[in-house]
C-alpha positions as CSV (number, residue, x, y, z in Angstrom):
1,X,-153.5,103.3,276.8
2,X,-154.6,106.7,274.6
3,X,-150.9,108.2,275.5
4,X,-149.0,105.1,274.4
5,X,-151.3,105.5,271.2
6,X,-150.3,109.0,270.9
7,X,-146.6,108.2,271.0
8,X,-147.0,105.3,268.3
9,X,-148.6,107.7,265.9
10,X,-145.8,110.6,266.9
11,X,-143.3,107.9,265.9
12,X,-144.5,107.0,262.7
13,X,-144.8,110.4,261.7
14,X,-141.2,110.7,262.5
15,X,-139.9,108.1,259.5
16,X,-138.1,110.0,257.3
17,X,-139.4,109.3,253.7
18,X,-136.8,109.3,251.0
19,X,-138.1,110.6,247.4
20,X,-137.8,108.1,244.6
21,X,-139.2,107.5,241.0
22,X,-140.1,103.8,241.0
23,X,-142.4,102.0,238.7
24,X,-144.4,99.5,240.4
25,X,-147.7,97.9,240.3
26,X,-150.5,97.7,243.0
27,X,-153.8,95.2,243.5
28,X,-157.0,96.5,244.5
29,X,-160.3,94.4,244.3
30,X,-158.5,91.8,242.6
31,X,-157.4,94.2,239.8
32,X,-153.7,95.4,239.2
33,X,-152.7,98.7,238.2
34,X,-149.3,100.2,237.4
35,X,-148.2,103.2,239.4
36,X,-145.2,105.4,240.0
37,X,-143.8,105.3,243.7
38,X,-142.9,109.0,244.6
39,X,-141.8,108.6,248.3
40,X,-141.0,105.6,250.4
41,X,-140.5,105.1,254.4
42,X,-140.7,102.1,256.7
43,X,-143.9,102.7,257.6
44,X,-145.7,103.9,253.9
45,X,-145.2,105.3,250.6
46,X,-147.1,107.7,248.3
47,X,-148.3,106.4,245.1
48,X,-149.6,107.9,241.8
49,X,-151.5,106.3,239.4
50,X,-154.0,106.5,236.1
51,X,-155.4,103.4,237.2
52,X,-154.5,102.0,234.0
53,X,-152.9,98.3,233.4
54,X,-148.7,98.1,234.5
55,X,-147.9,98.4,230.9
56,X,-150.1,101.4,230.3
57,X,-149.8,103.4,232.9
58,X,-147.9,106.8,232.9
59,X,-145.7,106.0,229.2
60,X,-143.2,108.8,230.2
61,X,-141.6,108.3,226.7
62,X,-144.7,109.4,224.6
63,X,-146.6,112.8,224.6
64,X,-149.7,111.1,223.9
65,X,-152.3,111.4,227.0
66,X,-153.8,108.6,228.2
67,X,-157.5,108.3,229.9
68,X,-157.4,107.7,233.3
69,X,-160.4,105.8,235.1
70,X,-163.3,107.1,236.3
71,X,-163.1,109.0,239.3
72,X,-165.7,106.9,241.2
73,X,-163.0,103.9,240.6
74,X,-160.1,105.4,242.2
75,X,-159.2,103.0,245.5
76,X,-161.4,104.9,248.4
77,X,-159.7,105.6,251.8
78,X,-159.4,102.8,254.2
79,X,-158.9,100.1,251.3
80,X,-156.5,97.5,251.4
81,X,-153.6,97.3,248.5
82,X,-150.9,95.4,247.9
83,X,-147.8,97.1,246.1
84,X,-145.1,94.9,244.4
85,X,-141.5,96.4,243.7
86,X,-139.3,95.2,241.4
87,X,-135.7,96.9,241.5
88,X,-132.1,96.3,240.7
89,X,-131.3,96.2,244.4
90,X,-134.0,93.6,244.9
91,X,-132.8,89.8,244.1
92,X,-136.5,89.3,244.2
93,X,-140.0,91.5,243.7
94,X,-141.2,92.5,246.9
95,X,-145.0,92.8,248.1
96,X,-146.0,95.3,250.7
97,X,-149.5,94.8,252.1
98,X,-150.9,98.2,253.2
99,X,-154.2,100.7,253.8
100,X,-154.7,103.6,252.0
101,X,-155.2,106.4,254.9
102,X,-155.1,109.3,252.5
103,X,-156.2,110.0,248.7
104,X,-156.6,112.8,246.5
105,X,-157.3,113.2,242.7
106,X,-155.0,115.8,240.7
107,X,-154.1,116.8,237.3
108,X,-150.8,115.9,235.5
109,X,-149.6,115.9,232.1
110,X,-151.9,112.7,231.1
111,X,-155.0,114.1,232.5
112,X,-156.7,113.0,236.1
113,X,-154.5,111.3,238.5
114,X,-155.0,109.6,241.8
115,X,-152.5,110.1,244.6
116,X,-152.5,107.9,247.8
117,X,-150.8,107.9,250.8
118,X,-150.3,104.1,252.2
119,X,-149.7,102.8,255.8
120,X,-147.9,99.1,255.4
121,X,-149.1,96.4,257.7
122,X,-145.5,95.4,258.3
123,X,-141.8,96.1,257.4
124,X,-139.7,93.4,255.8
125,X,-136.0,93.2,256.3
126,X,-135.9,93.6,252.3
127,X,-137.5,97.3,252.5
128,X,-135.2,98.6,255.3
129,X,-132.0,97.4,253.0
130,X,-134.1,99.1,250.1
131,X,-134.6,102.2,251.9
132,X,-130.7,102.2,253.4
133,X,-129.5,101.9,249.4
134,X,-131.8,104.3,247.8
135,X,-131.0,106.9,250.7
136,X,-127.2,106.6,250.5
137,X,-127.5,108.2,246.7
138,X,-128.5,111.7,247.7
139,X,-124.7,112.9,247.7
140,X,-125.5,116.2,249.5
141,X,-127.6,117.4,251.7
142,X,-130.3,120.4,250.4
143,X,-130.9,123.8,251.2
144,X,-134.7,124.8,251.9
145,X,-135.1,128.1,249.6
146,X,-138.2,130.0,248.5
147,X,-137.0,131.3,244.9
148,X,-139.5,131.8,242.5
149,X,-138.2,131.3,238.6
150,X,-139.5,130.0,235.6
151,X,-138.9,126.8,233.9
152,X,-139.1,126.3,229.6
153,X,-140.4,122.7,228.5
154,X,-140.9,122.2,225.1
155,X,-140.8,125.8,224.2
156,X,-143.2,126.5,226.6
157,X,-142.5,129.0,229.8
158,X,-144.1,128.3,233.0
159,X,-143.9,129.9,236.4
160,X,-142.4,127.5,239.4
161,X,-140.8,128.1,242.9
162,X,-137.8,126.5,244.2
163,X,-138.4,124.7,247.6
164,X,-135.0,123.1,248.1
165,X,-131.7,122.9,246.0
166,X,-128.3,121.0,246.1
167,X,-125.2,121.1,243.7
168,X,-127.1,117.7,242.4
169,X,-131.0,119.0,241.9
170,X,-133.9,120.8,243.1
171,X,-137.4,120.3,244.3
172,X,-139.9,122.6,242.4
173,X,-143.7,123.5,243.1
174,X,-145.8,124.5,239.9
175,X,-149.3,124.5,238.9
176,X,-147.7,122.8,235.9
177,X,-145.9,119.8,236.1
178,X,-143.6,118.2,233.4
179,X,-143.4,114.0,233.2
180,X,-140.7,112.2,234.4
181,X,-137.6,112.1,232.1
182,X,-138.9,115.7,230.7
183,X,-135.9,117.9,230.1
184,X,-136.3,121.5,231.4
185,X,-134.6,124.5,231.2
186,X,-135.0,126.5,234.9
187,X,-134.0,130.3,234.8
188,X,-133.4,132.1,238.2
189,X,-133.3,135.7,238.6
190,X,-130.9,136.8,241.4
191,X,-129.4,140.3,242.5
192,X,-126.2,138.5,242.6
193,X,-126.3,138.0,239.1
194,X,-126.3,140.6,236.0
195,X,-127.8,138.2,233.8
196,X,-130.5,135.4,234.7
197,X,-129.0,132.1,235.4
198,X,-130.3,129.2,233.3
199,X,-130.2,125.7,234.7
200,X,-130.5,122.4,232.6
201,X,-132.1,119.6,233.9
202,X,-133.8,116.2,233.8
203,X,-137.4,115.9,235.6
204,X,-136.7,112.5,237.8
205,X,-140.0,112.4,239.5
206,X,-143.4,114.3,239.9
207,X,-146.4,114.8,242.0
208,X,-149.6,116.1,240.4
209,X,-150.9,119.5,240.8
210,X,-154.5,119.3,242.8
211,X,-157.2,121.7,242.4
212,X,-156.4,124.6,243.8
213,X,-152.8,123.5,245.0
214,X,-149.3,123.0,243.1
215,X,-147.6,120.1,242.2
216,X,-143.8,119.5,242.7
217,X,-141.3,117.8,240.8
218,X,-137.7,117.0,241.1
219,X,-135.3,118.0,238.6
220,X,-131.3,116.6,238.4
221,X,-128.9,118.8,237.4
222,X,-126.9,118.9,233.9
223,X,-124.3,121.0,232.5
224,X,-124.6,123.4,235.3
225,X,-123.3,127.2,234.6
226,X,-120.2,128.4,236.1
227,X,-122.2,131.1,238.3
228,X,-123.7,128.0,240.4
229,X,-121.8,127.5,243.0
230,X,-122.0,131.4,243.9
231,X,-125.9,130.6,244.1
232,X,-125.6,127.9,246.3
233,X,-123.2,129.7,248.3
234,X,-125.6,132.6,248.8
235,X,-128.2,130.2,249.7
236,X,-126.0,128.5,252.3
237,X,-125.2,131.9,253.9
238,X,-128.7,132.8,254.0
239,X,-129.7,129.7,255.8
240,X,-126.8,130.1,258.0
241,X,-127.9,133.7,259.1
242,X,-131.5,132.6,259.6
243,X,-130.5,129.7,262.2
244,X,-128.2,132.7,264.0
245,X,-131.4,135.0,264.2
């Protein structure tokens, strides 16, 4: 029985998660809160929330900080919650029941927020359809990399690291995390270019930074510079070289 159980757990880990940025709400202990769905799979999801009511949680268009709930009020591990998803890809709101398997408290532009991974109790057919639609939106494969860079947000400069990149966007890690829908300018220095390469983009999703750890945020590129294809080609060639070695 132990071997079978281990195989089941391994299969669950193999379920690929897709990165999303979807507003949702969840109910815990008969109270409902707003949240941001960060990634999704057949078996579970990662959520971020300040534990405010749905109409007050993560006001991405406002610059005013919000006051999150106290640390002791965050849902503990192994507690059950019900997530409600509403999407143009769904005919009716979808409810997903699950158990919090891991949780952490980090910092974001809004202050302290909770992030927690949820394991679903079941996988409805509508969830499989939604995942299929969301997965098909990524047009090109992303190239894993490790590029130190800087990004500008509201005339302030921050350091970051590019984790992966494609022609459409990139995933960055940083101790300073911009809010979704923020406009950023990423600057990359490379031996392939005489001058630094600056790329404009909009933040599509973000994961808060924890204590002593970097957070992550995804950026969708806009108005790409003419030198950008050269950068992608160089990254692809570097990855191919590593695979050969």
